[in-house]
N, C-alpha and C positions, 0 to 999 in steps of 0.2 A: 631535834637542835636547839641548842637553847636559845640562838638567835643573837646572841654577843659576841659573837666573832666577826673578822672583818667581812667573812662571805654570809653574812645574815640576807636574807630576802627582804625585800620592802614588804610592810604588813598587807598593801594590795596583792602579792604574790602569796603570801601565805593563808590568805582569806579573799579568793578572789569572787568577783560576782557572779551571782547565781545565772546570769545572762550568757556567762563565758561557755559556748558549746564546746563541750571536753572530747565531742565525736570527730571535730576538725582534724583531718591527715597533717600531721607534723613532717614527716621526712620521706622520702621514697628513694630509691635507689635505680639509677638508670645506666646504660651502656656508653653514654655520653663520654668521648676521648678527651680526658682533660692532663692536664701536666701542673707540677707545681707554678704557683701563683694563679691559678685559675679560680680559688677561693672569691666568693660573691659575684661571679658570674652568673649571667642569666641562662637560665633553661627554658627552651621555648618550646611551644605543640607545633603540629601542623598546621596550625592559624596564625602562627607568630604572635601568640600570645604568651607573656611570660607567666610559667608555671610553678616556677621555684628559683632559688639562689645555689648554686655550688658550694658547696663548704669542706668536701673531704673525698676521698678517693680511699678505696682496698689497697693493701699491700700490694696486689700486682699492680695498681697502677702506679707506684713508683718509677718503675723504669720507660713511662711513658714518654718521655723525651726522645725515646729511642725506637720504640716497639709498642706497637697495640696490638693486645690480643682479646679480638671481641668475645672469645667465650669465657675469659675471665676477667677482664678489665672492668671496674665499676666506678661509678661516682655517687656521693652521696649529696642531696640537696634538702634542702628547706622546702616545704610547699608554701607558696604565697598566700594561700588560705588559712595558714597560720600565722604569718604575717598580719596579714592583714584582721585578722581575729584579735592577735594580742594589741596590735595599734589601737584597735575599736574598744575592746572589752577592758585591759587592764590599764592601758596608759590614757585611755577616753580620750584620744586622738583621731575623733572622726572626722574632723574638718580635712584632716590628711587623708583619714581613708577615701573621702568622698573626692579629693583633687585627683588622688591613684585610680580610683577606679572609674571615674568619669572625664578625665584628660581634660581638666577645666582650672584654673588657678583662680580663688576667691578670695576676694580683697578683705572682706567681715565675715564675721563668724555668723552675722546674720543671714549674708548672700548665701551661705554655704546651709544654713538651718533650712532656708527656703527651698533649696533644692533637696535636701535630705528628707524632706516631708511626704 
């Protein structure tokens, strides 16, 4: 792509840092029962930890307001690990990643840097 169109990616996306872990899972499919409007809903594991965010469903999930067929309905979610990886490595938001992963709110970058070490 020439990079001159409205949809051109920023340079940091075209030349990602070498520290970006390209083996990080991006998406996953589950049998979570979703309906229209569930985009952005958290997906929790058995320990009630957020493991992803729903963003789509397969065609069989469309009548989900009325019927759920566990053998057919699927939801598609973005893996929280790739969200954290992108925030840290592409957007350079390590302080936000620390706040999300530790549950602490840092008042300053210096305070976050002390915890991040």
